[in-house]
C-alpha positions, 0 to 999 in steps of 0.5 A: 911422512911418519917418523917411525922412530917415535912410534911405540909397539905395545903388545897386550893380550886380547880382547883389544877394545877401543872406548872413549870411556876410561877410568877418569871418565867413570870416577868423575861420574861417580863424583858428580852423582856424590854432589847432591849428597854432599850439599845436603850434608853441608846444609845440615852439619854446616861447612865442616862437612865440606872441609872434612871431605876435601881434606879426605880428598887431599890426603888420599891424593897425596898418599897415592902420589907419594907412594908411587913417587917413592916406589918410582911407579907411574903416577896415577893422580889423574884417574880420580880413583883416589878422589873417590876414595877420599869422598866416600871415606869422608862420607861414612864418618861423622862430621866431628871427626878431627882432621888428623884422624881421617888422614889416618884413615886415608893413609890406611885406604890408600897405602895399605888396602889399595897401593900394597896390593898392587894398586887400582884393579888389584885391591881385595876390599873397597878401600874406603870401607876398609879405612872406616873399619880401621878407624872404627877399631882405633877410634870408636869413640870419635867414629861414633859421635854424632851432630844433631841436624841443624847444629852446626859443627865448628870449622876448626874444632867440633868439640862444642857441637851438640850431639845426639843419637842417630835413628839407626842407634835407636832403632837398634835394640837397647835396654829401656831403664824404666821397664827392663826390656829391650826396645826399639824406638825412634828419636823424638821428632824424627819422621820417616819423611826426615829420614828419606829427605836427610834431616837427621843425624849420622854420617856426613854422606848417609843421611839423605836416602833420596839424594843417594838414590838420585845419584845411583839412578844417575850412574845406572843411567850413565852405565857406570854401574849395573842395577843387579847389586843394589836392586839385590841388596836393597830388595833382600833388606826389605823382604827381611825387615817386612817378614821379621819386623822388631820391637812391635812396630808395623812391618811397613813402617819398620821396613821403610825406616831400615831402607832409609836409615844408615848407609844402605843406599850409600853402600848399595850404589856406591860401595858394593858396585865397586868394579874391583871388589864385586863380581863380574858374572851376572849371577855372581852379581846377584848372589853378592847383593843378597849376601850383603842384605843378608849380613846387613840385616844380621848385624842389625838385628843381632850385633852390638853395633847398630849398622851393618853395611860397611862390614857386610860389604867387606865380608862379602868382598872376600867371597867374590872369587867364589861367587864369580865361580858359582855364577860362571855361565855355561859355555856356549854350545855345550850339550847335556850329552857332552856334559854326561860324557865328560862327567863319566870319563872323569869318574872313570879316570879317578877309578882308574887312578885309585886302582 
């Protein structure tokens, strides 16, 4: 016989859905999808890429635990959401970033962006991108110091690392000292294959378009994310770059360089698809992806910073409520006659109120 004294009645609003898929399962799939890109980062940049990522994860977990402990809220360390934020924040930072700097970014991402707005499910922007934007504002030099591929950074100090330009910084227009004209070039020895595979300089987890694409397809296959946002995002960038090539380059090479370079693949599959900060309606997701693509290309073409993925997604995060409203489906069973009558009644009510 069941002892009813130990039973608790939980009252919640409908719908009541029972599913074996929970937050920890979804976040674990995201972490699994990021493992190949992390492995490539370690291969290209050395063990510091792994240590920076581990420090970031531990920092995010500690700040989330500490905040909730301090405010006497239920522990949430078992859902892996803070771990995902830690990995993604490390992925959008250079491998030379000091450990103490990324811990500051962890604090801003977890405490300011996430917990102060109510915790998981209530933040209005992507925590990892919010942390990156904060670090870019406070430490612009440290956030734009890139290591050349194959020139491993030191595990403790990366001060002696061999630095160089990234493909995106070269693709971005810059003044040629010899001719005095603005040009778009590629670093010497960098091919499209290098950019696709990941044998280039850049942020820790953004270098391999191939492995990020495979990770994104894994998430779609597992049902963790839907394909609408990444497809709309990448397709918009591809169309704009193809129609409006820059620097005298041919359309197809220019388009492929822009697709494989920077954080487009990471942003499209792992950042823009964040459940909390992306639309929930089908049309809203498509509008969101298109908006991210438009802003990314606009920033890359006309902005002073060669990469626009982070700020494009953050700006679109603010517009999610509007996109969901614009993309809301029609109510089932509502006919044209019913809409016309409701519109007429509304107009008559306004006219009556004005009199």
